C-alpha positions in Angstrom: -0.2 0.1 0.1 1.2 3.4 -0.5 1.2 6.1 2.0 -0.1 8.8 3.2 -1.7 11.0 0.7 0.4 14.5 0.1 -1.6 17.7 0.1 -0.7 20.9 -2.7 2.0 22.7 0.5 3.7 20.2 1.3 3.9 19.5 -2.7 4.2 23.0 -3.9 7.2 23.5 -0.8 9.4 20.4 -0.4 9.5 19.2 -3.9 13.4 18.5 -3.9 12.8 16.2 -1.2 11.3 13.0 -3.6 11.2 12.6 -6.9 7.7 13.3 -8.6 6.1 10.4 -11.2 3.3 12.3 -13.3 1.7 8.8 -14.6 -0.9 10.8 -17.0 -0.1 9.8 -20.8 2.1 11.4 -23.2 -0.6 12.9 -24.7 -2.1 14.3 -21.4 1.2 16.0 -20.4 2.1 17.4 -23.7 -2.0 18.8 -23.7 -2.2 20.3 -20.3 1.5 20.9 -19.1 3.3 19.3 -16.3 4.4 20.1 -12.6 8.0 21.5 -12.6 10.2 18.5 -11.7 8.2 15.8 -12.5 9.2 13.1 -14.5 6.2 10.8 -16.9 6.0 7.1 -16.8 2.3 6.6 -17.8 0.4 4.1 -16.0 0.0 1.5 -19.0 3.7 1.4 -18.5 4.9 1.5 -14.9 5.0 -2.1 -14.0 7.7 -3.2 -17.1 9.7 0.0 -16.6 9.8 -1.2 -12.7 11.2 -4.3 -14.4 13.6 -2.9 -16.6 17.4 -2.9 -16.2 18.8 1.0 -15.1 20.8 1.5 -18.8 17.3 0.8 -20.4 15.2 2.7 -18.3 16.9 5.3 -18.4 17.2 5.1 -22.6 12.9 5.2 -22.2 12.4 7.8 -19.9 15.6 10.1 -19.5 16.4 10.3 -16.0 17.8 7.2 -13.3 15.5 5.2 -12.0 15.1 6.5 -8.1 16.9 3.9 -6.1 14.2 1.9 -3.5 15.4 4.3 -0.2 14.1 7.4 -2.1 10.1 8.7 -1.8 7.9 8.7 -4.9 4.9 10.8 -5.3 2.1 9.9 -8.1 0.3 12.0 -9.7 -2.3 11.9 -12.2 -5.4 14.4 -13.5 -7.4 13.7 -11.3 -5.7 11.4 -8.5 -7.2 7.7 -9.6 -4.2 6.1 -11.5 -2.1 7.9 -9.0 -3.2 6.0 -5.8 -2.9 2.7 -8.1 0.3 3.7 -9.2 1.7 4.3 -5.6 0.1 0.9 -4.7 2.3 -0.7 -7.1 5.4 1.0 -6.6 5.2 0.2 -3.4 5.1 -3.4 -4.1 8.4 -3.2 -6.0 9.9 -2.2 -2.0 9.8 1.7 -2.8 8.4 4.5 -0.5 4.9 6.3 -2.0 3.1 9.2 -1.6 0.5 10.4 -3.7 -0.3 13.6 -4.5 -4.7 13.0 -4.4 -5.8 16.4 -5.8 -3.1 15.6 -8.5 -2.9 18.2 -11.6 -6.0 19.4 -11.4 -5.7 20.0 -8.1 -2.2 22.3 -8.6 -3.9 24.1 -12.1 -6.6 25.5 -9.5 -4.3 26.7 -6.6 -2.2 28.0 -8.7 1.0 25.4 -8.8 3.3 26.9 -11.7 3.1 24.8 -14.5 5.5 24.4 -17.0 4.8 23.0 -21.3 4.4 19.6 -21.7 7.2 17.6 -22.8 7.6 14.1 -21.9 10.5 12.7 -22.5 10.4 10.6 -25.9 13.3 7.8 -26.4 15.3 7.4 -29.8 13.9 4.6 -31.7 
């Protein structure tokens, strides 16, 4: 099971203390933008991503696969996929928290949004 939910104020003030995983689809990220500092791993790819070798993970997602000692915070558009992602990541040994309000809450509360440019691997 994933850990306790995270709220907007905590996320905004502590963003450098964890890895923020955006589990929306790439087209959602491109259309709506993304929370600065977040990394896109679509929920549909998450299980496979956790089984990848480190080099393969980096080549596909553009960042180093986090060590299991690092706290991962998941978010999506409204919170449903984020909760499922947190639970899934916890089964892989990660300490997880869920930003339950997710991207919609971030946007409504005036959080910064950067243009959505999820990493696209060279194929």
